[in-house]
N, C-alpha and C positions, 0 to 999 in steps of 0.2 A: 504493500500500500504506500509506504513512505516513498519508495523509488518511483512509483507511478505518479505521485503528486509532484515530486521534484522535477520530473521530466517534462511536465506540462506547464510549469510556471516559468515565465521568461526571467532569466537572471540578468540583471543589469551589470554594467562594468563596476559600479561602486560595490554592489553586493558580492560580486566575484572577488574583488580586491579584499573585501572584509573576510570572506571565507578563507582565502589564502593566508592573510595575515593572522587570523585566529588560529589556523593550524600551525603556522610558524611561531606563534607565541608560546606554544607548548614544546616544540622541538625544532631544531634545524633539520632541513631535508635537502638531499640532492634532487635535481630536476625531475628525473623519472619517478623517484619515490614520492615526491610531492604531488606529482600528477596522479599517481595511484591513490594517494590519500584523499585528494580532492574528488576523485571519481567515486569514492565511497559515499559521497554526499550528492554530487550532481554529475550529469553527463558532460564531459569535456575532453577534448582531444589534446594530445601533446602540441599539435600545431597551434592551438588556441592558447595553451598554457604559457608557452615561452614568450610571446609578446606581452602577456600580463606581467610576467616576472621582469622583463626588460623595463616596462613602464614603472613598476614598483621600485626598481633599482634607480631609474632615472629621477624619480620623484623623491628619492632618499628614504623610502620606507623599508627597504631591505638592502643588505650588503651581501657580498659573496666571498667565499674562501674555497680554496681547493684542498682536497685530501687525496693522497695516493690510494688507489685501490686496484689490485691485480695488474700492476705495471702501467696504469694510467691514472689520470686525475679525475675525481668527481667534483663538480662544482656544487657547493652547498649554499643554501640561501638562509639568511638569518634576519630576523626582524630588528629594526633599529628603534631608538627612542621615538623618533618622528613617526615610525610605523605604528608603534603602540598608541601614540596620540591619535593618529588617523583611525586606527581600529576602534578606539573609544568613541570617536565621532560617528563612525559607521554603525556601531552598536546602538548608539543613542537614536540615530535616524531609523534604524531597523525597529527598535522598540516603539518609537512614536508611530511608525507606519503600521506595525502589528497591532498596537492598541486601537488605532483608528479603524482598521479592518475588523477587529473584534467587536467594536461598537456597532459596526454596520451589520456583520453577520450574526451577532448575538446581542441584539439590543436590550434584552432583559437580563443580560449577564449570565444566562444559563448555558448549559452545554448544548448538545444537539437537540434541535427542535424536532418533534415527531408529530 
């Protein structure tokens, strides 16, 4: 059910940024692993993910560092202090949006109407 709902709701760039930053707030990830983690929540391709990461880096919300792995380097992404501030703003916008939708869909404050 959760997967079906998330596939049908359009994800905005701000929300996608928030999802990526929220995941990076918990752990640093290399690109492919981060894409896999995001795919647990929404449908996204690697070709979509890397431009998001480049934008977040350009905006100063993430930094990168390389770690050797089996003879080559993996590029890890790490949230910055500015990224954490941006994530807090995205969370607030999401909560405001969610509360507004809750008022529309559940005007009596109840659960599912039958």
